[in-house]
C-alpha positions in Angstrom: 12.2 -7.5 6.9 9.5 -5.3 8.3 6.7 -3.9 6.2 4.4 -1.2 7.6 0.6 -0.9 6.7 -0.9 2.5 7.7 -4.6 2.6 8.4 -7.1 5.3 8.8 -11.0 5.1 9.3 -12.5 4.9 5.7 -9.5 2.6 4.0 -10.6 -0.3 1.7 -10.9 -3.3 3.4 -9.6 -5.7 0.6 -7.0 -3.3 -0.4 -5.6 -3.3 3.1 -6.2 -7.2 4.2 -5.3 -8.9 1.1 -1.4 -7.6 0.9 -0.8 -8.3 4.6 -2.4 -11.7 3.9 -0.2 -12.0 0.9 2.5 -10.8 2.7 2.3 -12.5 6.0 1.8 -16.0 4.0 5.3 -15.1 2.7 6.8 -14.8 5.7 7.4 -11.0 5.8 6.9 -9.1 9.0 3.9 -6.9 8.7 2.9 -4.6 11.0 -0.1 -2.5 10.8 -0.1 0.9 11.9 -3.5 3.2 13.2 -3.1 6.4 12.2 -6.3 7.0 14.0 -6.3 7.7 18.1 -7.1 4.2 18.6 -6.0 0.8 17.0 -9.4 -0.2 16.3 -9.9 1.6 13.1 -13.1 1.2 10.4 -12.8 0.5 7.0 -15.2 1.7 4.4 -17.3 -1.3 4.4 -17.6 -1.2 7.9 -15.2 -3.9 8.9 -13.4 -3.0 11.9 -9.6 -4.2 12.1 -7.4 -3.9 15.4 -3.9 -2.8 14.2 -1.2 -3.7 16.0 -0.2 -0.3 16.8 -0.5 3.0 17.2 1.5 5.5 15.0 3.0 7.4 18.0 4.1 4.5 19.6 6.1 3.3 16.6 9.8 5.1 18.3 11.4 4.4 15.1 10.6 3.7 11.4 14.3 3.0 10.4 14.1 -0.6 10.0 11.1 -0.1 7.6 11.7 -2.0 3.9 8.7 -1.1 2.8 5.4 1.2 3.6 2.3 0.4 2.1 -0.7 3.0 1.8 -4.2 1.0 1.3 -6.6 3.3 -0.5 -10.9 3.9 0.2 -12.0 7.0 1.1 -12.2 8.9 3.2 -8.7 6.4 5.0 -6.5 8.1 1.9 -7.8 11.5 2.5 -6.9 11.2 6.6 -3.5 9.3 5.1 -2.8 12.5 3.3 -3.2 14.6 5.9 -1.6 13.4 8.4 1.8 15.3 8.6 4.1 12.5 10.9 3.0 10.2 8.0 3.7 12.8 5.4 7.4 13.6 6.8 7.5 9.8 7.5 7.1 9.1 3.6 9.2 12.1 2.3 12.5 10.7 4.2 12.0 7.0 3.7 11.7 8.3 0.1 14.9 10.2 0.4 16.4 7.1 1.8 15.5 5.2 -1.6 13.5 2.9 0.1 10.5 1.3 -0.8 6.8 2.7 -1.0 3.3 1.4 -2.1 0.1 2.7 -2.6 -3.1 1.3 -3.6 -6.6 2.9 -5.3 -6.9 6.5 -3.8 -3.7 6.3 -2.0 -1.0 7.4 -4.7 -2.7 11.0 -4.3 -0.7 11.0 -1.1 2.5 10.3 -3.3 1.3 12.5 -5.5 0.9 15.5 -3.3 4.2 15.0 -1.7 6.1 15.2 -5.2 7.3 12.1 -4.7 5.7 10.7 -8.5 7.0 13.9 -10.4 8.9 11.9 -13.3 7.4 8.4 -12.6 5.1 6.2 -14.3 1.8 5.4 -11.8 -1.4 4.2 -11.6 -4.7 5.2 -9.3 -8.3 4.4 -9.0 -9.6 6.4 -12.1 -10.9 9.9 -11.3 -7.8 10.2 -8.8 -5.3 10.7 -11.7 -5.3 14.5 -11.2 -3.7 14.4 -7.7 -0.6 12.6 -9.4 1.5 16.1 -9.6 4.0 14.9 -12.6 3.5 11.4 -12.8 2.8 9.7 -16.3 -0.4 7.6 -15.5 -0.3 4.4 -17.1 -4.0 3.0 -15.7 -2.3 -0.4 -15.3 -3.5 -2.7 -12.4 -0.1 -2.2 -10.8 3.0 -0.1 -11.7 5.9 0.1 -10.4 8.9 2.6 -11.1 12.0 2.2 -9.2 11.2 1.9 -5.5 7.2 3.6 -5.6 4.5 0.7 -6.1 1.2 2.0 -7.0 -2.2 -0.2 -7.7 -5.5 0.9 -9.5 -8.5 -0.5 -7.0 -10.1 -3.2 -4.6 -9.6 -5.6 -7.8 -5.9 -5.0 -8.1 -5.4 -6.1 -4.2 -4.0 -9.5 -4.7 -1.5 -8.4 -7.6 -0.5 -5.4 -5.7 0.8 -8.4 -2.6 1.9 -10.9 -4.9 3.9 -8.0 -6.7 5.5 -6.5 -3.4 6.3 -10.2 -2.4 8.2 -10.6 -5.4 10.3 -7.3 -5.0 10.9 -8.1 -1.3 11.3 -11.6 -1.4 11.7 -12.9 -5.0 9.2 -14.0 -8.0 9.9 -17.5 -7.3 8.2 -17.2 -4.1 5.6 -14.8 -5.0 4.8 -17.8 -7.6 4.3 -20.1 -5.7 1.8 -18.3 -3.1 0.0 -17.2 -6.5 -0.3 -20.7 -7.5 -1.0 -22.4 -4.0 -3.8 -19.5 -3.5 -5.5 -20.5 -6.9 -4.8 -16.9 -8.2 -3.1 -18.4 -11.2 -6.1 -20.5 -11.8 -8.5 -17.4 -11.7 -6.7 -15.6 -14.0 -7.0 -18.2 -16.3 -10.7 -18.8 -15.9 -11.1 -15.0 -16.9 
């Protein structure tokens, strides 16, 4: 199964890298895609990441099981304004395929009308961009093929949720246990 994670300058480091790490640990093929002019993408926290490929270098995203949008600003705004990605998201959604967005990035789905009549969450203050969604304020919200999460603190839960959807709850639980996430949640 192939997962594409889209990166733009100003992305939230943990919201991109934690889910990528978790999905790769699960054995999923995760491809990072820069929508910028270079594969070198700089996070909102000034962490430079080398994406696997430039958007325009991907001949087709037809093999995508899941498209993932990390949040962070201005990264989510760049994603929202990048027309080739917007067209891809609409087509992917029309085919009933999975899309996930975290923090500010659910606004991209909202602006495209993909959240109308669905439950969704986002970073507080971005609710107005969810266009017709039922805002949940949950860490992670799943509604059909769409998964949204509320911010950096939800990044690991978001990653485990995606693994559970794509592989199984057992695989996700094994990762949660092996990465000591369950212990963290018990100690809160």
